[in-house]
VOBA-1610 file (N, C-alpha, C; in pm, whole numbers, padded with zeros to 5 digits, always signed):
BEGIN
Met+01069+01924+01383Met+01155+01826+01447Met+01085+01690+01447Pro+01162+01581+01442Pro+01099+01449+01450Pro+01044+01424+01589Phe+00975+01310+01604Phe+00923+01275+01736Phe+01033+01283+01842Tyr+00998+01336+01956Tyr+01093+01330+02067Tyr+01090+01190+02125Val+01197+01151+02192Val+01201+01020+02259Val+01167+01041+02406Asn+01059+00981+02449Asn+01011+01002+02585Asn+01084+00908+02680Leu+01175+00959+02758Leu+01258+00877+02846Leu+01217+00899+02991Arg+01185+00792+03058Arg+01147+00803+03198Arg+01266+00761+03285Arg+01362+00848+03293Arg+01481+00826+03373Arg+01507+00954+03453Asn+01605+00948+03541Asn+01636+01072+03611Asn+01701+01170+03516Ala+01715+01293+03557Ala+01756+01400+03467Ala+01891+01372+03404Leu+01988+01323+03483Leu+02121+01301+03428Leu+02120+01188+03327Gln+02056+01075+03360Gln+02047+00964+03266Gln+01975+01007+03139Gly+01868+01085+03157Gly+01792+01129+03040Gly+01875+01217+02950Phe+01955+01305+03009Phe+02040+01394+02929Phe+02142+01314+02849Ile+02209+01220+02918Ile+02313+01140+02850Ile+02251+01057+02739Phe+02139+00990+02769Phe+02077+00904+02668Phe+02027+00986+02550Ser+01968+01103+02577Ser+01918+01187+02468Ser+02031+01234+02380Ala+02144+01268+02442Ala+02259+01313+02363Ala+02310+01202+02273Leu+02316+01080+02327Leu+02362+00967+02246Leu+02263+00937+02134Thr+02135+00945+02164Thr+02034+00921+02061Thr+02045+01023+01950Ala+02058+01150+01986Ala+02071+01254+01884Ala+02194+01230+01799Leu+02303+01185+01863Leu+02426+01158+01787Leu+02403+01046+01687Leu+02335+00940+01732Leu+02311+00827+01642Leu+02222+00868+01525Val+02113+00940+01553Val+02020+00979+01448Val+02085+01074+01348Asn+02158+01172+01400Asn+02216+01273+01314Asn+02341+01225+01242Ser+02401+01114+01288Ser+02521+01065+01223Ser+02490+00975+01105Gly+02360+00952+01080Gly+02322+00870+00965Gly+02327+00722+00993Ser+02327+00682+01124Ser+02334+00541+01156Ser+02201+00471+01135Ala+02089+00545+01128Ala+01959+00485+01103Ala+01956+00426+00964Trp+01879+00318+00948Trp+01868+00255+00817Trp+01807+00353+00718Ala+01848+00341+00595Ala+01793+00428+00491Ala+01651+00385+00457Asp+01566+00482+00420Asp+01431+00451+00374Asp+01436+00375+00243Leu+01335+00291+00221Leu+01320+00227+00092Leu+01306+00335-00014Pro+01383+00329-00124Pro+01375+00435-00227Pro+01232+00457-00276Gly+01198+00583-00298Gly+01067+00619-00349Gly+00960+00633-00243Thr+00997+00624-00115Thr+00899+00635-00006Thr+00921+00764+00071Ala+00818+00805+00144Ala+00827+00926+00228Ala+00717+00919+00332Asp+00735+00992+00442Asp+00632+00997+00545Asp+00502+01055+00487Pro+00387+01009+00535Pro+00261+01070+00492Pro+00262+01220+00521Pro+00211+01303+00432Pro+00210+01447+00454Pro+00145+01483+00587Gly+00215+01564+00665Gly+00159+01610+00791Gly+00176+01517+00909Leu+00242+01403+00890Leu+00258+01307+01000Leu+00406+01272+01015Arg+00464+01302+01131Arg+00604+01278+01155Arg+00627+01138+01210Arg+00744+01085+01184Arg+00779+00951+01232Arg+00851+00959+01367Phe+00864+00842+01432Phe+00945+00829+01552Phe+01091+00850+01513Ala+01165+00927+01591Ala+01304+00960+01557Ala+01387+00834+01538Gly+01463+00831+01429Gly+01551+00718+01401Gly+01485+00603+01329Ser+01356+00614+01298Ser+01287+00508+01224Ser+01325+00514+01076Ser+01303+00403+01008Ser+01323+00400+00863Ser+01207+00326+00798Ile+01175+00363+00676Ile+01063+00302+00603Ile+01114+00177+00531Val+01049+00062+00557Val+01089-00062+00491Val+00993-00099+00378Phe+00873-00042+00380Phe+00779-00064+00269Phe+00668+00039+00279Gln+00608+00070+00163Gln+00495+00164+00161Gln+00405+00131+00043Ser+00276+00144+00064Ser+00181+00128-00046Ser+00080+00242-00040Arg+00025+00276-00155Arg-00070+00387-00167Arg-00188+00343-00255Ala-00301+00405-00232Ala-00417+00386-00317Ala-00494+00516-00323Asp-00533+00558-00442Asp-00610+00681-00456Asp-00748+00669-00392Tyr-00800+00545-00389Tyr-00930+00525-00324Tyr-00933+00384-00269Asp-00951+00374-00138Asp-00949+00243-00071Asp-01034+00253+00054Arg-01049+00142+00124Arg-01120+00143+00251Arg-01030+00088+00360Leu-01056+00131+00483Leu-00974+00090+00596Leu-01063+00078+00718Lys-01037-00023+00798Lys-01116-00050+00917Lys-01038-00007+01042Phe-01109+00048+01139Phe-01047+00094+01262Phe-01119+00030+01380Ala-01041-00026+01473Ala-01099-00080+01596Ala-01128+00034+01692Leu-01244+00030+01757Leu-01283+00133+01852Leu-01296+00080+01995Glu-01274-00051+02012Glu-01276-00110+02145Glu-01207-00247+02140Gln-01190-00306+02257Gln-01122-00435+02266Gln-01196-00541+02185Ile-01118-00626+02119Ile-01174-00738+02043Ile-01166-00863+02130Val-01281-00923+02158Val-01287-01040+02246Val-01320-01163+02163Phe-01234-01264+02174Phe-01255-01389+02102Phe-01332-01486+02191Ser-01439-01542+02137Ser-01520-01638+02210Ser-01480-01780+02169Gly-01425-01855+02264Gly-01390-01993+02234Gly-01513-02076+02203Ala-01624-02049+02270Ala-01747-02125+02247Ala-01801-02100+02107Met-01792-01975+02062Met-01841-01941+01929Met-01738-01971+01821Gly-01610-01977+01860Gly-01505-01995+01761Gly-01486-01873+01674Ala-01523-01756+01729Ala-01514-01631+01651Ala-01510-01515+01748Val-01481-01397+01696Val-01480-01278+01782Val-01624-01235+01810Gln-01645-01181+01929Gln-01774-01126+01963Gln-01792-00991+01893Pro-01916-00944+01877Pro-01938-00813+01815Pro-01861-00704+01889Tyr-01803-00614+01816Tyr-01726-00505+01876Tyr-01743-00380+01790Arg-01716-00264+01849Arg-01731-00139+01776Arg-01610-00116+01686Ser-01639-00079+01563Ser-01534-00047+01466Ser-01591+00057+01370Gln-01505+00113+01289Gln-01547+00208+01187Gln-01466+00184+01061Thr-01534+00180+00948Thr-01468+00164+00819Thr-01487+00291+00739Val-01377+00346+00687Val-01384+00470+00610Val-01319+00447+00474Glu-01352+00534+00381Glu-01301+00523+00244Glu-01237+00654+00201Gly-01135+00644+00119Gly-01068+00762+00068Gly-00928+00730+00021Arg-00842+00830+00019Arg-00703+00814-00026Arg-00622+00756+00089Arg-00552+00645+00062Arg-00482+00572+00167Arg-00331+00570+00144Ile-00255+00585+00253Ile-00110+00564+00252Ile-00078+00471+00368Thr-00017+00358+00339Thr+00023+00261+00441Thr+00175+00254+00443Thr+00235+00278+00561Thr+00380+00285+00573Thr+00426+00189+00682Tyr+00526+00109+00649Tyr+00584+00014+00743Tyr+00720+00067+00787Tyr+00738+00082+00920Tyr+00860+00138+00975Tyr+00938+00034+01056Arg+01069+00043+01047Arg+01160-00022+01142Arg+01199+00084+01245Leu+01172+00059+01373Leu+01205+00155+01477Leu+01345+00130+01532Pro+01404+00227+01601Pro+01539+00208+01656Pro+01544+00097+01760Glu+01663+00048+01786Glu+01682-00055+01889Glu+01639-00001+02025Arg+01592-00093+02109Arg+01552-00066+02247Arg+01428+00023+02259Val+01357+00043+02150Val+01229+00114+02156Val+01117+00011+02158Ala+01040+00008+02265Ala+00932-00088+02279Ala+00804-00035+02216Pro+00709-00125+02181Pro+00583-00078+02122Pro+00510+00026+02206Leu+00513+00011+02340Leu+00443+00107+02425Leu+00501+00247+02410Glu+00634+00258+02404Glu+00697+00388+02389Glu+00658+00451+02256Ala+00658+00371+02150Ala+00617+00422+02019Ala+00473+00468+02022Leu+00387+00389+02086Leu+00245+00424+02096Leu+00226+00558+02166Arg+00292+00577+02281Arg+00274+00701+02357Arg+00325+00822+02279Asn+00432+00805+02205Asn+00482+00916+02125Asn+00385+00953+02014Tyr+00328+00853+01946Tyr+00231+00883+01841Tyr+00105+00944+01900Glu+00061+00896+02016Glu-00055+00958+02082Glu-00030+01106+02107Thr+00087+01137+02162Thr+00119+01276+02192Thr+00126+01360+02066Glu+00193+01308+01964Glu+00205+01382+01838Glu+00069+01411+01777Leu-00018+01310+01775Leu-00150+01328+01714Leu-00236+01425+01796Lys-00232+01412+01928Lys-00309+01505+02011Lys-00264+01649+01991Glu-00132+01669+01984Glu-00080+01804+01964Glu-00117+01859+01826Ser-00150+01769+01731Ser-00192+01811+01598Ser-00343+01824+01587Gly-00413+01811+01702Gly-00558+01830+01703Gly-00639+01706+01680Phe-00577+01587+01684Phe-00649+01462+01662Phe-00716+01414+01790Glu-00826+01344+01771Glu-00894+01274+01880Glu-00852+01128+01877Ile-00804+01077+01990Ile-00769+00935+01999Ile-00898+00856+02021Leu-00935+00776+01924Leu-01059+00700+01931Leu-01045+00573+02014Phe-00927+00512+02010Phe-00902+00388+02083Phe-00752+00365+02082Ser-00699+00319+02195Ser-00558+00281+02199Ser-00538+00183+02313Gly-00432+00106+02304Gly-00405+00012+02411Gly-00284-00074+02381Leu-00254-00161+02477Leu-00140-00251+02470Leu-00184-00390+02511Gly-00142-00490+02436Gly-00168-00629+02473Gly-00314-00662+02489Glu-00351-00707+02611Glu-00489-00752+02634Glu-00589-00637+02635Glu-00542-00513+02644Glu-00633-00400+02631Glu-00690-00393+02489Leu-00620-00455+02394Leu-00662-00453+02253Leu-00746-00572+02215Glu-00706-00691+02262Glu-00771-00813+02215Glu-00745-00927+02313Thr-00829-01030+02305Thr-00805-01151+02381Thr-00677-01215+02331Leu-00583-01240+02420Leu-00451-01286+02378Leu-00454-01431+02332Gly-00366-01461+02237Gly-00348-01599+02194Gly-00444-01647+02087Tyr-00519-01555+02025Tyr-00616-01596+01925Tyr-00590-01527+01791Asn-00471-01551+01738Asn-00445-01520+01596Asn-00433-01371+01566Asn-00383-01291+01659Asn-00355-01151+01631Asn-00469-01081+01558Gln-00576-01055+01631Gln-00697-01003+01568Gln-00679-00864+01509Ile-00591-00781+01568Ile-00568-00649+01508Ile-00509-00667+01368Ala-00413-00757+01354Ala-00351-00781+01224Ala-00449-00840+01124His-00525-00939+01168His-00610-01012+01074His-00751-00954+01060Glu-00813-00924+01174Glu-00952-00878+01172Glu-00964-00732+01130Ile-00871-00648+01178Ile-00880-00504+01151Ile-00801-00465+01027Leu-00675-00505+01020Leu-00588-00461+00911Leu-00589-00556+00792Asp-00664-00664+00800Asp-00686-00754+00687Asp-00554-00806+00629Met-00461-00839+00716Met-00334-00896+00670Met-00355-01043+00633Lys-00291-01085+00525Lys-00309-01219+00472Lys-00195-01310+00515Gly-00223-01438+00525Gly-00122-01532+00570Gly-00034-01584+00460Thr+00011-01500+00370Thr+00098-01543+00261Thr+00223-01457+00261Tyr+00314-01488+00170Tyr+00446-01424+00172Tyr+00494-01401+00029Ser+00402-01374-00063Ser+00437-01375-00205Ser+00462-01236-00263Thr+00389-01134-00220Thr+00406-00999-00275Thr+00488-00915-00177Pro+00542-00801-00223Pro+00619-00717-00131Pro+00540-00674-00008Glu+00413-00639-00025Glu+00336-00595+00092Glu+00309-00711+00187Glu+00285-00830+00133Glu+00265-00945+00220Glu+00391-00978+00300Arg+00507-00956+00240Arg+00633-00975+00312Arg+00644-00875+00427Ala+00602-00751+00400Ala+00604-00649+00505Ala+00505-00681+00616Gln+00393-00745+00581Gln+00290-00779+00679Gln+00328-00899+00766Trp+00414-00983+00714Trp+00439-01112+00778Trp+00480-01100+00925Pro+00574-01012+00962Pro+00612-01003+01104Pro+00496-00964+01195Phe+00400-00885+01145Phe+00288-00841+01227Phe+00191-00957+01254Gln+00178-01045+01156Gln+00088-01158+01174Gln+00145-01262+01269Asn+00277-01264+01284Asn+00342-01368+01363Asn+00405-01313+01491Ala+00366-01192+01530Ala+00420-01131+01651Ala+00345-01181+01775Arg+00404-01159+01890Arg+00336-01190+02016Arg+00240-01076+02049Asp+00113-01110+02066Asp+00014-01004+02085Asp+00012-00948+02227Asn+00087-01008+02319Asn+00083-00959+02457Asn+00151-00823+02474Asn+00244-00788+02381Asn+00308-00657+02393Asn+00290-00574+02266Ala+00190-00609+02184Ala+00159-00529+02066Ala+00079-00405+02109Ala+00094-00296+02035Ala+00027-00169+02068Ala-00046-00117+01945Tyr-00160-00052+01968Tyr-00244-00004+01856Tyr-00315+00124+01898Leu-00334+00210+01800Leu-00420+00327+01823Leu-00497+00359+01697Ala-00612+00422+01716Ala-00692+00477+01606Ala-00726+00620+01643Ala-00715+00711+01545Ala-00735+00854+01573Ala-00806+00920+01456Arg-00871+01032+01485Arg-00943+01108+01382Arg-00907+01255+01395Gly-00882+01319+01279Gly-00849+01461+01279Gly-00861+01518+01140Lys-00771+01610+01105Lys-00773+01675+00975Lys-00638+01660+00906Ser-00641+01647+00774Ser-00519+01644+00694Ser-00471+01787+00675Pro-00346+01808+00626Pro-00300+01944+00600Pro-00389+02020+00502Glu-00461+01948+00415Glu-00551+02012+00318Glu-00689+02037+00376Gly-00713+01991+00500Gly-00842+02014+00564Gly-00942+01901+00548Asp-00902+01790+00484Asp-00992+01675+00472Asp-00998+01601+00605Glu-01110+01534+00629Glu-01118+01448+00746Glu-01016+01336+00730Arg-00937+01312+00833Arg-00830+01213+00825Arg-00841+01114+00941Phe-00823+00986+00910Phe-00816+00882+01011Phe-00675+00822+01007Val-00622+00792+01125Val-00488+00735+01136Val-00495+00616+01230Ser-00428+00508+01191Ser-00407+00397+01284Ser-00259+00363+01285Ala-00210+00317+01399Ala-00071+00276+01413Ala-00068+00146+01493Tyr+00009+00050+01445Tyr+00017-00082+01506Tyr+00165-00117+01522Phe+00208-00146+01645Phe+00348-00172+01674Phe+00364-00311+01735Val+00461-00386+01684Val+00488-00521+01735Val+00639-00538+01748Val+00679-00637+01826Val+00820-00674+01837Val+00848-00786+01738Asn+00948-00769+01655Asn+00983-00870+01556Asn+01029-00998+01626Thr+00973-01112+01584Thr+01001-01239+01652Thr+01088-01332+01569Asp+01126-01293+01450Asp+01210-01380+01368Asp+01301-01293+01282Asp+01396-01355+01216Asp+01497-01284+01138Asp+01442-01262+00997Trp+01352-01161+00983Trp+01280-01141+00858Trp+01357-01050+00761Glu+01345-01078+00633Glu+01385-00983+00530Glu+01256-00925+00474Val+01216-00809+00525Val+01086-00754+00491Val+01079-00720+00342Thr+01180-00653+00291Thr+01186-00619+00150Thr+01308-00684+00089Arg+01292-00758-00018Arg+01403-00830-00078Arg+01520-00735-00107Gly+01639-00777-00063Gly+01757-00698-00090Gly+01783-00589+00012Ser+01692-00570+00108Ser+01707-00460+00204Ser+01784-00500+00329Gly+01817-00628+00341Gly+01880-00677+00462Gly+01777-00730+00559Arg+01822-00816+00650Arg+01730-00882+00741Arg+01714-00799+00869Ile+01594-00802+00922Ile+01565-00731+01046Ile+01573-00832+01161Pro+01661-00811+01257Pro+01679-00910+01363Pro+01562-00913+01460Thr+01558-01018+01540Thr+01454-01030+01642Thr+01472-00920+01746Gly+01362-00884+01810Gly+01366-00785+01916Gly+01347-00642+01871Ile+01351-00617+01739Ile+01330-00483+01687Ile+01180-00455+01677Thr+01137-00336+01717Thr+00997-00298+01703Thr+00969-00252+01560Leu+00862-00304+01504Leu+00815-00265+01371Leu+00681-00195+01385Gly+00656-00099+01300Gly+00530-00026+01304Gly+00464-00018+01169Arg+00334-00032+01168Arg+00255-00007+01047Arg+00165+00113+01077Val+00177+00217+00997Val+00097+00339+01014Val+00011+00358+00891Asp-00120+00362+00912Asp-00215+00382+00803Asp-00276+00521+00814Val-00280+00591+00704Val-00344+00723+00696Val-00445+00718+00582Ile-00568+00756+00612Ile-00668+00761+00506Ile-00741+00895+00515Asp-00736+00970+00406Asp-00803+01098+00396Asp-00937+01077+00326Val-01043+01109+00396Val-01178+01080+00345Val-01208+01175+00230Lys-01229+01116+00112Lys-01257+01194-00008Lys-01366+01123-00087Pro-01448+01197-00160Pro-01545+01132-00248Pro-01475+01062-00363Arg-01529+00951-00405Arg-01471+00875-00515Arg-01490+00950-00646Gln-01383+00956-00726Gln-01392+01015-00858Gln-01426+00907-00961Gln-01523+00935-01045Gln-01560+00840-01150Gln-01456+00847-01261Arg-01373+00743-01271Arg-01263+00747-01365Arg-01281+00656-01485Leu-01378+00567-01480Leu-01396+00477-01593Leu-01438+00556-01716Glu-01374+00528-01825Glu-01415+00590-01950Glu-01423+00481-02056Leu-01537+00474-02120Leu-01559+00372-02221Leu-01524+00431-02358Val-01426+00371-02422Val-01386+00411-02557Val-01443+00309-02654Thr-01521+00355-02751Thr-01585+00264-02844Thr-01485+00209-02944Ser-01525+00104-03012Ser-01436+00042-03112Ser-01401+00141-03223Ser-01494+00226-03262Ser-01464+00324-03367Ser-01364+00428-03317Glu-01376+00469-03189Glu-01279+00563-03131Glu-01142+00499-03117Leu-01140+00371-03082Leu-01014+00299-03077Leu-00947+00297-03214Asp-01028+00267-03316Asp-00977+00260-03452Asp-00920+00394-03498Gln-00993+00501-03469Gln-00947+00635-03509Gln-00814+00671-03444Ala-00803+00646-03314Ala-00680+00681-03242Ala-00562+00598-03289Ile-00583+00468-03307Ile-00473+00381-03350Ile-00432+00414-03492Ser-00528+00443-03578Ser-00495+00480-03717Ser-00419+00613-03722Arg-00454+00705-03633Arg-00393+00838-03633Arg-00258+00839-03560Asp-00252+00776-03440Asp-00135+00788-03354Asp-00054+00660-03341Gly-00111+00550-03387Gly-00041+00422-03371Gly-00056+00362-03233Arg-00130+00427-03145Arg-00146+00380-03009Arg-00264+00450-02943Ile-00309+00394-02831Ile-00410+00460-02749Ile-00393+00414-02605Ala-00404+00507-02510Ala-00398+00475-02368Ala-00540+00458-02315Leu-00561+00351-02239Leu-00693+00319-02187Leu-00693+00324-02035Tyr-00797+00384-01979Tyr-00813+00394-01834Tyr-00939+00321-01787Gly-01001+00248-01875Gly-01121+00175-01838Gly-01094+00030-01804Ile-00965-00010-01800Ile-00929-00146-01761Ile-00867-00139-01622Leu-00942-00181-01521Leu-00899-00172-01383Leu-00865-00310-01328Phe-00770-00311-01234Phe-00726-00434-01171Phe-00742-00422-01020Ala-00757-00536-00953Ala-00757-00536-00807Ala-00622-00483-00759His-00622-00422-00639His-00502-00359-00585His-00386-00457-00581Asp-00272-00416-00640Asp-00147-00494-00634Asp-00168-00634-00692Ser-00249-00645-00798Ser-00287-00775-00852Ser-00305-00765-01002Asp-00303-00882-01068Asp-00333-00886-01211Asp-00477-00933-01237Gln-00559-00934-01134Gln-00699-00973-01149Gln-00779-00856-01206Ile-00837-00877-01323Ile-00914-00773-01390Ile-01049-00757-01320Glu-01086-00633-01291Glu-01214-00608-01226Glu-01328-00615-01328Ala-01444-00647-01278Ala-01561-00666-01366Ala-01594-00539-01444Ala-01565-00422-01385Ala-01597-00296-01452Ala-01520-00277-01582Ala-01415-00358-01605Ala-01335-00346-01727Ala-01398-00417-01847Glu-01498-00498-01824Glu-01554-00580-01932Glu-01606-00500-02051Pro-01676-00387-02032Pro-01721-00311-02149Pro-01605-00264-02237Thr-01495-00221-02176Thr-01379-00177-02254Thr-01317-00295-02328Leu-01304-00409-02263Leu-01248-00527-02327Leu-01337-00573-02444Ala-01468-00561-02426Ala-01559-00598-02535Ala-01540-00508-02656Glu-01515-00378-02634Glu-01492-00285-02745Glu-01360-00316-02817Ile-01258-00356-02740Ile-01130-00395-02803Ile-01151-00519-02890Ala-01223-00616-02837Ala-01250-00738-02914Ala-01329-00706-03040Lys-01425-00615-03028Lys-01504-00575-03145Lys-01415-00513-03252Leu-01322-00425-03209Leu-01228-00365-03304Leu-01144-00471-03373Met-01094-00566-03297Met-01008-00670-03354Met-01084-00755-03455Arg-01212-00776-03432Arg-01292-00851-03529Arg-01319-00769-03654Glu-01336-00637-03635Glu-01362-00549-03750Glu-01236-00523-03831Arg-01120-00527-03767Arg-00992-00502-03833Arg-00910-00630-03832Ala-00938-00718-03926Ala-00868-00847-03930Ala-00720-00831-03959Asp-00679-00713-04012Asp-00539-00689-04044Asp-00460-00636-03924Leu-00527-00609-03813Leu-00464-00541-03700Leu-00406-00640-03599Ser-00280-00621-03565Ser-00215-00692-03454Ser-00161-00586-03359Ile-00166-00613-03231Ile-00133-00508-03134Ile-00041-00559-03023Leu+00036-00465-02971Leu+00102-00483-02843Leu+00005-00437-02735Val-00013-00517-02632Val-00090-00478-02515Val+00012-00445-02407Val+00024-00316-02375Val+00133-00269-02289Val+00079-00228-02152Gly+00130-00291-02048Gly+00090-00257-01912Gly+00184-00154-01852His+00126-00053-01786His+00202+00053-01719His+00159+00062-01573Thr+00251+00093-01484Thr+00218+00114-01343Thr+00265+00252-01300Asp+00227+00290-01178Asp+00288+00410-01119Asp+00419+00368-01051Ala+00483+00461-00981Ala+00616+00434-00925Ala+00612+00388-00781Thr+00496+00345-00732Thr+00489+00294-00596Thr+00548+00154-00591Gly+00652+00135-00510Gly+00717+00005-00501Gly+00841-00004-00587Gly+00904-00120-00586Gly+01030-00141-00656Gly+01013-00153-00807Phe+01121-00123-00879Phe+01115-00125-01025Phe+01090-00266-01077Glu+01168-00363-01030Glu+01154-00499-01081Glu+01016-00555-01051Tyr+00965-00527-00932Tyr+00831-00576-00899Tyr+00726-00517-00992Asn+00733-00386-01014Asn+00635-00323-01103Asn+00649-00370-01247Leu+00772-00400-01287Leu+00793-00454-01422Leu+00717-00587-01437Gly+00731-00673-01337Gly+00660-00800-01342Gly+00510-00785-01332Leu+00464-00693-01244Leu+00321-00671-01229Leu+00260-00619-01359Ser+00326-00525-01424Ser+00272-00470-01549Ser+00267-00577-01658Arg+00366-00664-01660Arg+00366-00774-01758Arg+00250-00870-01730Arg+00229-00905-01603Arg+00119-00997-01570Arg-00016-00935-01604Arg-00030-00805-01583Arg-00156-00739-01617Arg-00178-00738-01768Ala-00072-00713-01845Ala-00085-00717-01990Ala-00124-00858-02034Glu-00064-00959-01973Glu-00097-01098-02008Glu-00242-01129-01973Ala-00291-01075-01862Ala-00430-01098-01823Ala-00525-01039-01926Val-00492-00921-01979Val-00576-00859-02082Val-00575-00945-02208Val-00457-00990-02248Val-00447-01076-02367Val-00530-01203-02348Asn-00517-01266-02231Asn-00592-01389-02205Asn-00742-01366-02213Arg-00787-01251-02163Arg-00931-01223-02167Arg-00977-01199-02310Leu-00896-01132-02391Leu-00932-01109-02531Leu-00936-01241-02608Val-00846-01332-02576Val-00849-01464-02639Val-00979-01536-02602Gln-01021-01522-02476Gln-01149-01582-02435Gln-01266-01521-02512Leu-01250-01395-02555Leu-01357-01328-02630Leu-01347-01358-02780Gly-01256-01448-02818Gly-01254-01496-02955Gly-01146-01437-03045Ile-01052-01360-02988Ile-00945-01300-03069Ile-00825-01395-03072Glu-00764-01410-03191Glu-00652-01502-03207Glu-00532-01456-03125Gln-00471-01551-03054Gln-00355-01522-02970Gln-00241-01459-03050Arg-00223-01504-03176Arg-00109-01457-03256Arg-00118-01307-03288Arg-00234-01246-03271Arg-00250-01103-03302Arg-00229-01013-03180Leu-00197-01073-03065Leu-00186-01001-02939Leu-00052-01032-02874Tyr+00020-00929-02830Tyr+00149-00953-02767Tyr+00159-00869-02640Pro+00168-00934-02522Pro+00172-00860-02396Pro+00312-00807-02365Val+00318-00684-02317Val+00444-00620-02279Val+00422-00548-02146Gly+00518-00558-02055Gly+00511-00482-01930Gly+00630-00390-01919Val+00605-00263-01894Val+00715-00166-01884Val+00722-00099-01747Gly+00641-00146-01651Gly+00645-00089-01516Gly+00617+00059-01516Phe+00703+00136-01448Phe+00684+00282-01446Phe+00790+00353-01529Ser+00843+00285-01632Ser+00950+00343-01713Ser+00901+00441-01818Ala+00770+00449-01840Ala+00718+00540-01943Ala+00600+00620-01890Pro+00623+00706-01790Pro+00513+00784-01733Pro+00462+00891-01829Val+00335+00927-01812Val+00279+01038-01887Val+00253+01157-01796Ala+00282+01141-01666Ala+00263+01248-01568Ala+00357+01222-01451Ser+00367+01318-01361Ser+00455+01305-01246Ser+00403+01200-01149Asn+00492+01113-01101Asn+00454+01016-01000Asn+00457+01074-00859Ala+00480+01203-00847Ala+00485+01268-00716Ala+00348+01308-00665Thr+00243+01297-00748Thr+00108+01336-00706Thr+00011+01221-00730Asp-00099+01222-00656Asp-00202+01120-00676Asp-00258+01126-00818Glu-00280+01247-00867Glu-00336+01262-01001Glu-00240+01207-01106Gly-00111+01234-01089Gly-00013+01183-01183Gly-00004+01032-01180Arg-00004+00975-01061Arg+00003+00829-01050Arg-00118+00764-01115Ala-00236+00826-01101Ala-00356+00771-01163Ala-00343+00769-01315Lys-00282+00872-01373Lys-00262+00876-01518Lys-00160+00773-01564Asn-00065+00744-01480Asn+00040+00650-01519Asn-00006+00505-01513Arg-00108+00476-01434Arg-00161+00339-01429Arg-00257+00321-01546Arg-00213+00252-01647Arg-00294+00243-01769Arg-00253+00120-01849Val-00336+00088-01947Val-00304-00012-02048Val-00305+00058-02183Glu-00202+00036-02261Glu-00196+00095-02394Glu-00203-00014-02501Leu-00271+00019-02609Leu-00272-00065-02728Leu-00184+00002-02833Val-00088-00072-02885Val+00007-00019-02982Val+00000-00102-03109Asp-00020-00037-03221Asp-00028-00105-03351Asp+00109-00163-03385Leu+00115-00292-03410Leu+00242-00352-03451Leu+00287-00301-03587Ala+00192-00265-03672Ala+00221-00203-03802Ala+00329-00277-03879Gly+00317-00409-03884Gly+00413-00489-03959Gly+00536-00527-03882Gly+00553-00474-03760Gly+00670-00511-03680Gly+00666-00658-03644Lys+00784-00716-03626Lys+00797-00857-03597Lys+00808-00879-03446Ile+00741-00981-03398Ile+00749-01019-03257Ile+00794-01163-03248Pro+00851-01204-03134Pro+00898-01342-03121Pro+00787-01442-03143
//
């Protein structure tokens, strides 16, 4: 069953309100989840909530507050406070909660749910119990590393949290076990929406007064070494044999077209091949997993392909021999329903033009 709604009313009022709530939830009046999203495995949502955005990472880090954050006006910064940063597989989910549900009610329900699932509540509170009020929403900025921009889908989802009133914001951090038995950390942050935001383009606007929640789940796992260096001769063999090769040694910053430094050896091998094969022209094809919207991933994959082309040009390869293409998640090589499948789908492919004409 989904989260129960904790109503502090007399028995008759509670019965009537619960019946109406059940009718609303079961009649399909709750907003639909963003396509392609789902609750984190083993963690139930507040009844009647809907997912407005979600992001995942096979390996990431997350910070958890363990005590109140105090801002020092004299120092112009926060005073030292206890926190914990963990690394592993992360799922971040942004929820729209039902009308008339306050952050405190959402917080108490999540506390109860987590405790009943064997979790230890490491820290929780409301308003000034969390942070010194009026100093830039430290939970949003200091703990959850939310950025003050509005350009990517996740930044749009973050925007209401950065601009909420911190006097009635609620937060918790908890530690327990995932359904698979891994150590799991969970944080939940609830705020009241203060403006008429469209969190996800095309999803409709969320009116003021609605409670929004961000729930982070990170399962502590050892990092898998995924970089694989393919030499120029191996590139040549694969392209000559198959007309293409998929590369997993070109990594980008999360949700970005910024190439990570670890990709340089692979890029150097591609440049070496292009110098050795003066007759070779290639399509540089960017692929993503299915996390997020189709159009967004199409654009992201194109920008990543362009970034690879630009770097190869910097390494001395003629622009006319390189053509960037982005196909988003339209050509998977594995299921996007698993972490392992999504990791295989995030790749860059080199495709031999083989005399084909490009614009």
